[in-house]
C-alpha positions in Angstrom: -0.2 0.0 -0.2 1.6 3.3 -1.0 1.1 6.2 1.4 1.0 9.5 -0.2 2.0 12.8 1.2 5.7 14.0 2.2 4.9 14.9 5.9 2.5 12.1 6.6 4.0 10.2 9.7 3.1 7.1 8.0 4.8 8.0 5.1 8.2 8.9 6.8 8.0 5.4 8.6 7.6 3.8 5.2 10.5 5.5 3.6 12.5 4.7 6.6 11.8 1.1 6.2 12.3 0.9 2.4 15.7 2.7 3.3 16.6 -0.2 5.7 15.7 -2.7 3.2 17.9 -1.2 0.5 20.9 -1.1 2.8 20.5 -4.8 3.9 20.5 -5.6 0.2 23.5 -3.3 -0.7 25.4 -4.8 2.6 25.2 -8.1 1.2 27.1 -7.3 -2.1 30.9 -7.2 -2.2 33.0 -3.8 -3.2 33.4 -5.6 -6.7 29.9 -6.5 -7.2 28.9 -3.0 -6.2 31.3 -1.5 -8.8 29.9 -3.7 -11.5 26.3 -2.5 -10.4 27.2 1.1 -10.5 28.7 1.2 -14.0 25.4 -0.5 -15.4 23.4 2.5 -14.0 22.9 5.7 -15.7 24.8 8.7 -14.3 28.5 8.9 -13.5 28.4 8.2 -9.6 32.1 9.6 -9.3 32.4 9.8 -5.7 31.1 6.4 -5.1 33.3 4.7 -7.8 36.2 6.3 -6.4 35.6 5.1 -3.0 34.9 1.7 -4.0 38.0 1.8 -6.3 40.2 2.7 -3.7 38.8 0.3 -1.0 39.3 -2.5 -3.7 42.9 -1.2 -4.2 43.6 -1.2 -0.4 42.3 -4.5 0.2 44.7 -5.9 -2.9 47.5 -4.1 -1.4 47.2 -5.4 2.0 46.8 -9.1 0.8 49.8 -8.6 -1.5 52.0 -7.2 1.3 51.1 -10.2 3.6 52.6 -12.4 1.1 
């Protein structure tokens, strides 16, 4: 059931619940999977791409230095 209205308390609660559901799905993805998903979407997402690439490189360098 969709509840309309920006200031409606029920709508605010609904948006919070939807955000939690999206975050749970996002947390299950690896950094590489999220980066691939971003590449498929329209738009640039420069900040998110940069952040994910940096995280991936850091993990790669950390594993490389351990060997």
